[in-house]
N, C-alpha and C positions, 0 to 999 in steps of 0.2 A: 564453509558453513556459516561463518559470521556475516558474509555478504548477503545471505538470503534470509537471515533470521531477525533482521532489524525491523524497525517500525515501518519504514516506507516501502521496502522492496515488495512485500506481498501486495500492497496497494498498487504499485506500479505494474506488476505482472498482471494483476486482475484487470487493471484499466486497459492494458494492451491485448487482453485475450480476444476481444472482438475483431481486432485487426490493427493495421498500422495507424499511427497518429503522429501529428506534429507536436513539437515541444509544448507550445502554449495550449493545445487541446488537452494534453496530459495534465498540465498545470491546473487547468480549470476543473478537470475531472477528479483530481486528488485534493480534496479540501485540506488546507492547512500547510501544505508543503511549500517551502520557499523555492524560488528559481535556483538559488545556489545549491540547495540540497537536492533538488530534482536533477540538476546537471551533474552533480557529483555521483549520485546513485546510478544514473544512466551510463556514465563513463565506466563504472565498475561492472555493470551488467553487460555492457558491450565487451569489455575485456574478458569477462568470464564466459562469453559465448552464449549468453542467455537472450540477448537482444541484439538485433542488427540495426545499424545506423546507416541510413541512405541519404546521400546529398544529391539533390536534383540540380543539374547545371543550368540554373536560371539566375536572373538578376532581380532582386537579391536571391541568393541560393535558398532553397527550401530543404529542410532536414526533417526526415520522418524516422520513427522508431517502430520496430516490429519484433515480435517474439520469434526466435529461432525455433527449430524443432526441439532442441534441448530446453529452451525457455517454455515452450508449450507444455512439455511434460511436467515441468515444475509448477506452472501456473494453475493446472487443474486442481491439485490439492489446496493451493492457496486460495483459489476462487471459492472452493467449497468451504474453507475456513472463514472467509469473509462473509459468505452467505449465512453460515451458522451464527457468527457473531451478530450480524444484523437481525436475525430471527430471534435470538435469545437474549439480547441486551436488556429488554424489560425484566426478564426473569432474574438476570444477574443483579440488576439494580435493586429489585425487590428483596433478593436474598441479602444483599449488603445492608439494606435498611433494617431488615429483621435482625440481622446479626448486631448491627450498631445499637439498636434499641435493646436487645437482650443483654448486652454487656454494659449498657449505659441507659437504664430506664428513665433517668432524670431528663434525658434529652439533650445533654451537653454534647458539643461537637468533639469527636474523638479523631485525632489524626490517623490516617491510614498507616498500617505497619510497613 
């Protein structure tokens, strides 16, 4: 459970939903993730059977990542969650601003709980 509920895994699964990708394609697609973090999360996902790692016998070798059937089943709800977040982010921000203003009408910055 902890492997799939972190910050990066849903984004990795959503990025792989259209099809196989090479490491640096994934890295470009997922804004803010470091190479080290992406590599660590991909290793976990491969170990858990959610992602398949394929090494092409070329020089230099090319590695691609693809969702397994198990990973595809998990990626659907995650992709839906990512779409919901994208569609509703302005509403969430507006609600936060209304709340912050109602508990602090003077306009002082209040740290998040």
